[in-house]
C-alpha positions as CSV (number, residue, x, y, z in Angstrom):
1,X,-166.1,-116.7,22.3
2,X,-167.7,-113.9,24.2
3,X,-170.9,-112.1,22.9
4,X,-171.8,-114.6,20.2
5,X,-174.7,-112.4,19.2
6,X,-172.3,-109.8,17.9
7,X,-171.3,-112.2,15.1
8,X,-173.0,-113.8,12.2
9,X,-172.0,-117.4,11.3
10,X,-172.4,-118.3,7.6
11,X,-171.7,-121.1,5.2
12,X,-171.3,-120.4,1.5
13,X,-170.1,-122.5,-1.5
14,X,-167.4,-120.9,-3.6
15,X,-167.1,-121.9,-7.2
16,X,-163.6,-123.0,-8.1
17,X,-161.7,-123.2,-11.5
18,X,-161.2,-127.0,-11.3
19,X,-163.3,-130.1,-11.7
20,X,-161.5,-132.7,-9.6
21,X,-164.8,-134.7,-9.5
22,X,-164.7,-135.0,-13.3
23,X,-168.5,-134.6,-13.4
24,X,-168.4,-131.8,-15.9
25,X,-169.2,-129.0,-13.4
26,X,-166.8,-126.7,-11.5
27,X,-166.2,-127.9,-8.0
28,X,-167.8,-126.0,-5.1
29,X,-166.0,-125.8,-1.8
30,X,-167.7,-125.0,1.6
31,X,-166.5,-121.8,3.2
32,X,-167.4,-120.9,6.8
33,X,-167.5,-117.3,7.9
34,X,-167.7,-115.6,11.3
35,X,-168.1,-111.8,10.7
36,X,-169.2,-108.9,13.0
37,X,-173.0,-108.5,13.0
38,X,-172.4,-104.8,12.3
39,X,-171.5,-105.8,8.7
40,X,-175.3,-106.4,8.2
41,X,-175.7,-102.6,8.6
42,X,-173.1,-101.8,5.9
43,X,-169.8,-101.9,7.8
44,X,-166.9,-103.4,5.9
45,X,-164.1,-105.4,7.6
46,X,-160.9,-107.2,6.6
47,X,-160.8,-111.0,6.6
48,X,-158.3,-113.4,8.1
49,X,-158.6,-116.6,6.1
50,X,-157.6,-120.1,7.2
51,X,-157.2,-122.8,4.5
52,X,-157.4,-126.0,6.5
53,X,-157.8,-129.5,5.0
54,X,-158.1,-130.8,8.6
55,X,-161.2,-128.6,9.2
56,X,-164.0,-131.1,8.9
57,X,-162.2,-133.9,11.0
58,X,-159.9,-136.5,9.6
59,X,-159.6,-140.3,9.0
60,X,-157.5,-141.4,11.8
61,X,-158.1,-145.1,11.0
62,X,-156.7,-144.6,7.4
63,X,-153.3,-143.4,8.5
64,X,-151.4,-146.6,7.9
65,X,-147.7,-145.7,7.4
66,X,-145.7,-147.1,4.5
67,X,-143.2,-149.7,5.5
68,X,-139.6,-148.4,6.1
69,X,-137.8,-151.6,7.1
70,X,-136.5,-152.4,3.7
71,X,-133.3,-152.1,1.6
72,X,-132.8,-149.2,-0.7
73,X,-133.4,-149.8,-4.4
74,X,-130.2,-149.8,-6.6
75,X,-130.5,-147.8,-9.8
76,X,-128.4,-147.8,-12.9
77,X,-127.0,-144.4,-14.1
78,X,-130.0,-142.2,-14.8
79,X,-128.8,-138.9,-16.3
80,X,-132.2,-137.4,-15.7
81,X,-132.7,-133.6,-16.4
82,X,-133.6,-131.2,-13.6
83,X,-137.4,-130.8,-13.5
84,X,-138.5,-127.7,-15.2
85,X,-139.8,-124.9,-13.0
86,X,-142.4,-124.2,-15.7
87,X,-143.8,-127.7,-15.8
88,X,-146.6,-127.2,-13.2
89,X,-149.6,-129.0,-14.4
90,X,-153.3,-128.7,-13.7
91,X,-154.8,-132.2,-14.3
92,X,-158.3,-131.2,-13.4
93,X,-159.4,-128.6,-15.9
94,X,-162.4,-126.4,-15.3
95,X,-165.9,-127.8,-15.9
96,X,-169.0,-125.8,-16.7
97,X,-170.1,-122.8,-14.7
98,X,-173.4,-122.6,-13.0
99,X,-176.2,-120.2,-13.9
100,X,-177.1,-117.7,-11.2
101,X,-180.8,-117.9,-10.4
102,X,-181.1,-115.3,-7.7
103,X,-179.2,-113.4,-5.0
104,X,-179.1,-113.5,-1.2
105,X,-177.5,-111.1,1.3
106,X,-176.8,-113.8,3.9
107,X,-176.5,-117.5,4.2
108,X,-176.8,-118.3,7.9
109,X,-175.7,-121.8,8.9
110,X,-176.8,-123.3,12.2
111,X,-175.9,-127.0,11.9
112,X,-173.5,-128.2,14.6
113,X,-170.0,-128.5,13.0
114,X,-166.9,-129.9,14.6
115,X,-163.9,-127.9,13.4
116,X,-160.3,-129.2,13.7
117,X,-157.0,-127.3,14.0
118,X,-158.5,-123.9,14.6
119,X,-156.4,-121.9,17.0
120,X,-157.4,-119.4,19.7
121,X,-155.9,-116.6,17.4
122,X,-159.1,-116.5,15.4
123,X,-161.3,-115.7,18.3
124,X,-158.9,-113.0,19.4
125,X,-158.9,-111.5,15.9
126,X,-162.7,-111.6,15.8
127,X,-162.8,-109.5,19.0
128,X,-160.4,-107.0,17.2
129,X,-162.9,-106.5,14.4
130,X,-161.7,-109.0,11.8
131,X,-163.9,-111.5,10.1
132,X,-162.7,-115.2,10.2
133,X,-163.0,-117.3,7.1
134,X,-162.4,-121.1,7.1
135,X,-162.2,-123.5,4.1
136,X,-161.4,-127.3,4.2
137,X,-160.9,-127.4,0.4
138,X,-161.4,-130.2,-2.1
139,X,-162.5,-133.6,-0.9
140,X,-163.5,-132.4,2.6
141,X,-167.0,-132.7,4.1
142,X,-169.7,-130.5,2.3
143,X,-167.2,-129.8,-0.6
144,X,-166.8,-131.3,-4.0
145,X,-163.7,-133.0,-5.4
146,X,-161.0,-135.2,-3.9
147,X,-158.1,-134.3,-1.7
148,X,-155.1,-133.4,-3.9
149,X,-152.2,-132.8,-1.5
150,X,-149.4,-130.7,-2.8
151,X,-151.1,-130.1,-6.2
152,X,-151.6,-126.9,-8.2
153,X,-155.4,-127.6,-8.1
154,X,-155.3,-127.4,-4.3
155,X,-153.7,-124.0,-4.5
156,X,-156.1,-122.7,-7.2
157,X,-159.1,-123.8,-5.1
158,X,-158.0,-122.1,-2.0
159,X,-157.1,-119.0,-4.0
160,X,-160.7,-118.9,-5.2
161,X,-161.9,-118.0,-1.7
162,X,-159.8,-114.8,-1.9
163,X,-161.2,-114.1,-5.3
164,X,-164.7,-114.4,-3.9
165,X,-163.9,-112.1,-0.9
166,X,-162.6,-109.6,-3.4
167,X,-165.6,-109.8,-5.8
168,X,-163.9,-111.7,-8.6
169,X,-165.7,-115.1,-8.5
170,X,-169.0,-116.4,-7.3
171,X,-170.4,-118.3,-4.3
172,X,-173.8,-119.7,-3.6
173,X,-175.9,-120.3,-0.5
174,X,-176.1,-124.0,-1.2
175,X,-175.0,-126.5,-3.8
176,X,-178.3,-126.9,-5.6
177,X,-180.4,-123.7,-5.9
178,X,-177.8,-121.5,-7.6
179,X,-178.6,-118.6,-5.3
180,X,-175.6,-116.3,-5.5
181,X,-174.1,-114.5,-2.5
182,X,-171.5,-111.8,-2.5
183,X,-168.9,-110.8,0.1
184,X,-169.9,-107.2,0.1
185,X,-169.0,-107.0,3.8
186,X,-165.3,-107.5,3.0
187,X,-163.0,-104.5,2.4
188,X,-161.1,-106.6,-0.2
189,X,-158.1,-106.9,2.2
190,X,-157.3,-110.4,3.3
191,X,-154.7,-112.2,5.4
192,X,-154.0,-115.9,5.6
193,X,-152.8,-117.6,8.7
194,X,-152.3,-121.1,10.2
195,X,-149.8,-123.7,11.4
196,X,-148.3,-126.7,9.6
197,X,-150.4,-127.7,6.6
198,X,-152.5,-124.6,7.1
199,X,-149.3,-122.4,7.0
200,X,-148.2,-124.3,3.9
201,X,-151.3,-123.2,2.0
202,X,-150.7,-119.6,3.0
203,X,-147.4,-119.8,1.2
204,X,-148.7,-121.6,-1.8
205,X,-151.6,-119.2,-2.3
206,X,-149.5,-116.1,-1.8
207,X,-147.0,-117.4,-4.4
208,X,-149.8,-117.1,-7.0
209,X,-149.7,-113.3,-6.6
210,X,-153.5,-113.2,-6.0
211,X,-154.8,-109.6,-5.6
212,X,-156.3,-108.8,-2.2
213,X,-154.0,-111.1,-0.2
214,X,-152.1,-108.5,1.7
215,X,-150.1,-110.6,4.1
216,X,-149.6,-114.2,5.3
217,X,-148.7,-115.5,8.8
218,X,-147.4,-119.1,8.2
219,X,-146.5,-120.9,11.4
220,X,-144.3,-123.9,10.7
221,X,-145.4,-123.8,7.1
222,X,-144.0,-125.9,4.3
223,X,-142.4,-123.9,1.5
224,X,-141.1,-127.0,-0.4
225,X,-143.0,-130.3,-0.1
226,X,-140.0,-132.3,-1.2
227,X,-138.0,-131.1,1.7
228,X,-140.8,-132.1,4.0
229,X,-141.1,-135.8,2.8
230,X,-137.7,-136.3,1.2
231,X,-134.0,-135.4,1.5
232,X,-131.4,-136.0,-1.2
233,X,-133.0,-139.1,-2.7
234,X,-134.3,-140.6,0.5
235,X,-137.7,-140.7,2.1
236,X,-137.2,-138.6,5.2
237,X,-140.5,-137.3,6.6
238,X,-141.1,-135.7,10.0
239,X,-139.1,-137.4,12.8
240,X,-141.3,-140.0,14.5
241,X,-143.4,-140.3,11.3
242,X,-141.3,-142.6,9.2
243,X,-143.4,-144.1,6.4
244,X,-145.5,-140.9,6.1
245,X,-146.1,-139.5,2.6
246,X,-148.3,-137.2,0.5
247,X,-150.8,-140.0,-0.4
248,X,-151.4,-140.7,3.3
249,X,-152.0,-137.0,4.0
250,X,-154.6,-136.9,1.2
251,X,-156.3,-140.0,2.7
252,X,-156.2,-138.5,6.1
253,X,-157.9,-135.3,5.0
254,X,-160.5,-136.9,2.8
255,X,-163.5,-136.1,5.1
256,X,-166.1,-136.6,2.4
257,X,-165.7,-140.2,3.6
258,X,-167.6,-139.2,6.8
259,X,-170.8,-139.0,4.7
260,X,-171.4,-142.6,3.5
261,X,-173.8,-141.6,0.6
262,X,-171.5,-138.9,-0.6
263,X,-168.4,-141.1,-0.3
264,X,-169.9,-143.7,-2.6
265,X,-170.4,-141.1,-5.3
266,X,-166.7,-140.1,-5.3
267,X,-165.1,-143.3,-4.0
268,X,-163.9,-144.6,-7.4
269,X,-162.4,-141.2,-8.4
270,X,-160.7,-140.9,-5.1
271,X,-159.0,-144.3,-5.4
272,X,-157.9,-143.4,-8.9
273,X,-156.2,-140.3,-7.6
274,X,-154.6,-142.3,-4.8
275,X,-153.0,-144.6,-7.3
276,X,-151.7,-141.7,-9.3
277,X,-150.4,-139.9,-6.3
278,X,-148.5,-142.9,-5.1
279,X,-146.9,-143.3,-8.5
280,X,-146.0,-139.6,-8.8
281,X,-144.6,-139.2,-5.3
282,X,-142.2,-142.1,-6.2
283,X,-141.2,-143.4,-2.8
284,X,-139.0,-146.1,-4.4
285,X,-136.4,-143.7,-5.8
286,X,-136.9,-140.7,-3.5
287,X,-135.9,-138.4,-6.4
288,X,-137.1,-134.8,-6.9
289,X,-139.4,-134.9,-9.9
290,X,-142.2,-132.9,-11.6
291,X,-144.6,-133.8,-8.8
292,X,-142.4,-132.3,-6.1
293,X,-141.7,-129.3,-8.4
294,X,-145.4,-128.6,-8.3
295,X,-145.2,-128.3,-4.6
296,X,-142.1,-126.2,-4.5
297,X,-143.5,-122.8,-3.7
298,X,-140.0,-121.3,-3.5
299,X,-139.9,-121.4,-7.3
300,X,-143.1,-119.4,-7.6
301,X,-142.4,-116.4,-5.5
302,X,-141.6,-113.9,-8.3
303,X,-145.4,-113.3,-8.5
304,X,-145.9,-112.9,-4.8
305,X,-147.3,-109.5,-3.6
306,X,-148.2,-110.3,0.0
307,X,-145.9,-109.6,2.9
308,X,-145.1,-112.5,5.3
309,X,-144.6,-112.9,9.0
310,X,-143.0,-116.3,9.4
311,X,-143.1,-118.2,12.7
312,X,-141.0,-121.3,13.2
313,X,-139.8,-123.6,16.0
314,X,-136.1,-124.3,16.1
315,X,-136.8,-127.7,17.8
316,X,-139.5,-128.6,15.3
317,X,-138.5,-131.8,13.6
318,X,-141.9,-132.2,12.0
319,X,-141.8,-129.1,9.8
320,X,-138.0,-128.5,10.0
321,X,-136.5,-124.9,10.3
322,X,-135.3,-125.1,6.7
323,X,-138.9,-124.5,5.5
324,X,-138.9,-121.1,7.2
325,X,-135.4,-120.0,6.6
326,X,-135.5,-120.9,2.9
327,X,-138.7,-118.9,2.6
328,X,-137.3,-115.9,4.4
329,X,-134.2,-115.9,2.3
330,X,-136.2,-116.2,-0.9
331,X,-138.4,-113.2,0.1
332,X,-135.3,-111.3,1.0
333,X,-133.8,-111.9,-2.5
334,X,-137.0,-110.4,-3.9
335,X,-137.3,-107.5,-1.4
336,X,-140.7,-108.7,-0.3
337,X,-141.7,-107.3,3.1
338,X,-141.0,-110.0,5.7
339,X,-140.5,-110.8,9.3
340,X,-139.4,-114.0,11.0
341,X,-139.6,-115.2,14.6
342,X,-137.6,-118.3,15.5
343,X,-138.5,-119.8,18.9
344,X,-137.3,-122.7,21.0
345,X,-140.5,-124.7,20.7
346,X,-141.4,-127.7,18.7
347,X,-144.6,-127.9,16.5
348,X,-146.7,-125.6,18.7
349,X,-148.5,-122.3,18.9
350,X,-146.5,-119.6,20.8
351,X,-149.0,-116.7,21.1
352,X,-148.5,-116.6,24.9
353,X,-144.8,-117.4,24.9
354,X,-143.3,-115.2,27.6
355,X,-141.1,-112.3,26.3
356,X,-141.8,-113.2,22.7
357,X,-144.4,-110.5,22.1
358,X,-145.9,-112.8,19.4
359,X,-149.5,-111.9,19.8
360,X,-148.8,-108.2,20.1
361,X,-146.6,-108.3,16.9
362,X,-149.3,-110.2,15.0
363,X,-151.9,-107.6,16.0
364,X,-149.7,-104.7,14.8
365,X,-148.7,-106.6,11.7
366,X,-152.3,-107.2,10.7
367,X,-153.4,-103.7,11.7
368,X,-150.7,-102.3,9.4
369,X,-151.3,-104.5,6.3
370,X,-155.1,-104.9,6.6
371,X,-156.2,-101.6,8.1
372,X,-153.4,-99.3,6.9
373,X,-152.3,-98.2,10.4
374,X,-148.9,-96.7,10.5
375,X,-147.6,-98.3,13.7
376,X,-144.0,-98.8,12.8
377,X,-144.0,-102.6,12.7
378,X,-142.4,-102.7,9.2
379,X,-139.4,-100.6,10.5
380,X,-138.6,-103.0,13.4
381,X,-136.0,-105.8,13.3
382,X,-137.0,-108.4,10.7
383,X,-135.7,-111.4,12.6
384,X,-136.1,-112.3,16.3
385,X,-134.4,-115.5,17.6
386,X,-135.0,-116.9,21.0
387,X,-131.9,-118.2,22.8
388,X,-131.7,-121.8,24.0
389,X,-129.6,-120.7,26.9
390,X,-131.8,-117.9,28.2
391,X,-135.5,-117.8,27.1
392,X,-135.8,-114.1,28.0
393,X,-133.1,-113.3,25.5
394,X,-134.0,-112.6,21.8
395,X,-131.4,-111.8,19.2
396,X,-132.4,-109.2,16.7
397,X,-131.2,-108.9,13.1
398,X,-132.2,-107.7,9.7
399,X,-131.4,-111.0,7.9
400,X,-130.8,-114.6,8.7
401,X,-128.2,-115.8,9.3
402,X,-127.0,-112.4,10.6
403,X,-124.8,-110.5,8.3
404,X,-122.0,-110.4,10.8
405,X,-121.6,-114.2,10.8
406,X,-118.7,-116.1,9.4
407,X,-118.3,-119.7,8.2
408,X,-115.6,-121.4,10.3
409,X,-114.0,-124.6,9.0
410,X,-113.3,-127.3,11.6
411,X,-110.9,-129.7,10.0
412,X,-110.3,-133.0,11.6
413,X,-106.9,-133.4,13.3
414,X,-105.6,-136.0,10.9
415,X,-102.5,-136.7,12.9
416,X,-104.5,-138.3,15.6
417,X,-106.1,-140.8,13.2
418,X,-105.1,-143.3,10.4
419,X,-105.3,-142.0,6.9
420,X,-108.4,-144.1,6.3
421,X,-111.3,-144.8,8.7
422,X,-114.5,-146.8,8.3
423,X,-117.8,-147.5,9.9
424,X,-120.3,-150.3,9.4
425,X,-124.0,-149.4,8.7
426,X,-125.7,-152.4,10.3
427,X,-128.7,-151.2,12.3
428,X,-129.4,-154.6,13.8
429,X,-125.9,-154.7,15.3
430,X,-126.9,-151.7,17.5
431,X,-129.1,-151.5,20.5
432,X,-132.0,-150.7,18.3
433,X,-134.8,-153.3,18.1
434,X,-137.3,-152.9,15.3
435,X,-140.1,-154.5,17.3
436,X,-139.5,-152.1,20.2
437,X,-138.7,-149.0,18.2
438,X,-136.4,-147.9,21.1
439,X,-135.1,-144.8,19.4
440,X,-133.7,-143.0,22.4
441,X,-131.5,-146.0,23.2
442,X,-130.3,-146.0,19.6
443,X,-129.5,-142.3,19.6
444,X,-127.7,-142.4,23.0
445,X,-125.5,-145.2,21.8
446,X,-124.7,-143.3,18.5
447,X,-123.7,-140.2,20.4
448,X,-122.2,-141.4,23.6
449,X,-120.8,-144.9,23.1
450,X,-117.1,-145.4,24.0
451,X,-117.2,-149.2,23.3
452,X,-114.4,-150.0,20.7
453,X,-116.7,-152.8,19.4
454,X,-119.3,-150.3,18.4
455,X,-118.5,-149.6,14.7
456,X,-121.7,-147.9,13.5
457,X,-120.3,-144.4,13.2
458,X,-117.3,-142.2,13.2
459,X,-117.2,-139.6,15.9
460,X,-114.9,-136.5,16.1
461,X,-115.0,-134.3,19.2
462,X,-113.4,-130.8,19.7
463,X,-113.4,-127.7,21.9
464,X,-114.6,-124.9,19.6
465,X,-113.9,-122.0,22.1
466,X,-111.2,-119.4,22.0
467,X,-109.9,-118.5,25.5
468,X,-112.4,-116.6,27.7
469,X,-115.3,-116.9,25.2
470,X,-118.5,-117.5,27.1
471,X,-120.7,-119.0,24.4
472,X,-120.7,-119.8,20.7
473,X,-123.7,-119.0,18.4
474,X,-124.2,-121.3,15.4
475,X,-126.5,-119.6,13.0
476,X,-127.1,-120.9,9.5
477,X,-126.4,-124.1,7.5
478,X,-123.7,-126.5,8.6
479,X,-122.0,-128.3,5.7
480,X,-120.1,-131.5,6.0
481,X,-117.8,-132.8,3.3
482,X,-115.9,-136.1,3.0
483,X,-114.6,-138.6,0.5
484,X,-115.8,-142.2,0.9
485,X,-116.0,-145.6,-0.7
486,X,-118.8,-148.2,-0.3
487,X,-118.8,-152.0,-0.5
488,X,-122.4,-151.8,-1.8
489,X,-123.9,-150.1,-4.9
490,X,-125.8,-147.7,-2.7
491,X,-126.1,-146.6,1.0
492,X,-127.6,-144.1,3.4
493,X,-125.1,-141.5,4.5
494,X,-125.9,-139.3,7.5
495,X,-124.2,-136.6,9.5
496,X,-125.0,-135.1,12.9
497,X,-123.6,-132.1,14.8
498,X,-123.9,-132.5,18.6
499,X,-123.5,-130.3,21.7
500,X,-121.7,-132.4,24.4
501,X,-121.8,-131.3,28.0
502,X,-123.9,-131.8,31.1
503,X,-126.7,-129.3,31.2
504,X,-130.4,-128.8,32.0
505,X,-131.7,-128.1,28.5
506,X,-135.1,-126.8,27.2
507,X,-137.8,-129.4,26.8
508,X,-141.1,-129.4,24.8
509,X,-143.1,-129.1,28.0
510,X,-144.9,-125.7,28.4
511,X,-144.9,-124.3,31.9
512,X,-147.6,-121.8,32.7
513,X,-146.7,-118.6,34.5
514,X,-148.9,-116.5,36.9
515,X,-149.6,-114.0,34.1
516,X,-150.9,-116.9,31.9
517,X,-147.9,-116.7,29.6
518,X,-145.7,-119.8,29.3
519,X,-142.1,-120.8,29.1
520,X,-140.5,-124.1,28.0
521,X,-139.6,-126.2,31.0
522,X,-136.0,-127.3,31.7
523,X,-135.0,-130.9,32.1
524,X,-135.3,-132.1,35.7
525,X,-131.9,-133.6,35.6
526,X,-128.9,-132.6,33.3
527,X,-128.5,-134.4,30.0
528,X,-125.1,-135.2,28.5
529,X,-125.8,-134.0,25.0
530,X,-128.2,-132.3,22.5
531,X,-128.4,-133.0,18.8
532,X,-128.0,-129.5,17.2
533,X,-128.7,-130.6,13.6
534,X,-128.4,-133.4,11.1
535,X,-128.7,-134.3,7.5
536,X,-129.1,-137.3,5.2
537,X,-128.3,-138.5,1.6
538,X,-128.8,-141.5,-0.7
539,X,-125.3,-142.1,-1.8
540,X,-126.5,-142.4,-5.4
541,X,-127.7,-138.8,-5.2
542,X,-124.3,-137.4,-4.5
543,X,-124.5,-134.7,-7.2
544,X,-128.2,-133.8,-7.2
545,X,-131.5,-134.8,-5.7
546,X,-133.3,-135.6,-9.0
547,X,-131.0,-138.2,-10.7
548,X,-129.2,-141.3,-9.5
549,X,-125.6,-142.0,-10.3
550,X,-123.9,-145.4,-10.5
551,X,-121.6,-146.3,-7.6
552,X,-118.7,-148.6,-8.2
553,X,-118.0,-150.7,-5.2
554,X,-114.7,-149.7,-3.6
555,X,-114.3,-146.4,-5.5
556,X,-114.0,-143.2,-3.6
557,X,-116.4,-140.4,-4.3
558,X,-116.9,-136.9,-2.9
559,X,-120.0,-136.3,-0.7
560,X,-121.3,-133.0,0.6
561,X,-124.2,-132.9,3.1
562,X,-126.0,-129.7,4.1
563,X,-127.6,-130.2,7.5
564,X,-130.9,-128.7,8.6
565,X,-130.4,-124.9,9.1
566,X,-130.2,-124.1,12.8
567,X,-129.7,-121.3,15.3
568,X,-128.1,-122.6,18.5
569,X,-125.9,-121.4,21.3
570,X,-123.2,-123.6,22.8
571,X,-122.0,-123.0,26.4
572,X,-118.4,-122.5,27.2
573,X,-116.9,-125.7,28.4
574,X,-119.0,-127.9,26.1
575,X,-117.6,-129.7,23.1
576,X,-118.9,-130.1,19.6
577,X,-119.2,-133.5,18.1
578,X,-119.4,-134.4,14.4
579,X,-120.8,-137.9,13.8
580,X,-120.8,-139.6,10.4
581,X,-123.1,-142.7,10.1
582,X,-125.5,-144.5,7.8
583,X,-129.0,-145.4,8.7
584,X,-130.8,-142.9,11.0
585,X,-133.3,-145.0,12.9
586,X,-135.3,-141.8,13.7
587,X,-135.5,-140.4,10.2
588,X,-134.5,-142.6,7.2
589,X,-135.5,-146.0,5.8
590,X,-134.1,-148.8,7.9
591,X,-132.4,-151.4,5.6
592,X,-131.4,-154.9,6.6
593,X,-128.3,-154.9,4.4
594,X,-124.9,-154.4,6.0
595,X,-122.7,-151.7,4.3
596,X,-119.1,-150.8,5.1
597,X,-118.2,-147.1,4.4
598,X,-114.5,-146.2,4.1
599,X,-113.6,-142.6,4.6
600,X,-110.4,-140.7,3.8
601,X,-109.7,-139.0,7.1
602,X,-108.0,-135.9,5.6
603,X,-111.1,-135.2,3.4
604,X,-113.5,-134.7,6.4
605,X,-114.4,-131.1,6.8
606,X,-117.1,-129.4,8.8
607,X,-118.1,-125.8,7.8
608,X,-120.0,-124.2,10.7
609,X,-121.6,-120.7,10.5
610,X,-120.7,-118.7,13.6
611,X,-121.8,-115.3,14.7
């Protein structure tokens, strides 16, 4: 950052309303602040706050993924009730408050600190007169407590920082002297920003309705933890991270471990929490339960007062687009001020993405909501979507999917097929090799194979274009329905929508331009297909995601799969492909068991939103 002397760097310890240590005292969390030096002379400034469990570095050596090469567990009929939206618990009640023994105006902190996952946006906003505020939260280095991923405690602790910035709770210059420090330099107007887990916490804190949080800018933020780690009764985390789960994320972020003496103090409590977290996340069943309800912020938005500027990559299969689109739609239903930018990147920052105007829009958004500047940003189109066919083209609309869209049914041409078709879910009979993890080979075979001996999927191809139409825009949630019978008491059921046609498509590589902006590079040679979207289900969760149903072998049941919401343009001359299959080697558990799935051909329907 330029002109460091123009800023004061501080560390304070905010008192929270929880006692995750269970030591009888309210937990303190370290908060780092970079504010203009002019605030020492009485100037007040707004704050942009980043809640960041990665802040104090992470435990790379602790990230041992859960095994996924195992058969699904079969359950008897469960008849479980839907988890109550009111049953959000706080298992770490508040301990005793500290007694203030004095006051200080500043708390300068000069120790060298390595910060993780802090974007260039924060330096930019400092130069525009905003203070930056960073907090790692419970269980991170310098703070009390243990990491409590996805919990209500986590949200309450990060909310405490806003309460302190707005004068409603206390902070201290250190953890022992009880010298209180106030944020008199803050105007009482705060924004939260950040990508991934950081963006998730923006949403969770905003959902509490905390006063003073005027707006949030979640980039690839999780609005529902269940939909991040699970899907319809299956463990389905980020693509490429099979075996990941909430307990591992808590272990990864537990940077108190970096201080051996401090770690020994809290080690036993941390391991107790790990055991509880593993039990509550329930990998075995994959069901939605009270633990996942606790992390479903979409069910808490009635209290939300902050506006939201949502940024999401359409090619992000880490935090999938559903997290952003579901949040936008929930805000729309409540008439909460909102904006959404959907770009063609993966899990990346896009402040310098050419033609996106991202940084300029963020500046104007914050100026409006934190400084009260009437710059017209709230009157502009609420949704901007980057085209996958022309990166300079952005579709504008007020809602998503656009209101002019229709849902077109694509029935399978039954006359071309027998009344009943079948596929065999046997991963080890494909080109996939568990020891090699050759996922690209597996996917290429799934999509492209013409070998009649390949029985691991059903594939239906069609030309979706009316005459003379140049392109087709799919915008919304694709739904696939079919009636099927299994020869096992459970199975993985998956569906994929594919764009088939030779083309040089967008890649994840960022190509820098002469003006220091970037675009996404195109493939060097044309590829034959692109997976548009996909979805998954445990067959025992055919009616809901929170309760298993018995499956009688050989009996036909109705299945309905909603695929990951998507906005995608298909070129004229290309075909669409619907693929029904079982195990997804890139996403789901990888069972050894062989399962035959019989499908009634006339029951297969694909409902595709077109605009």
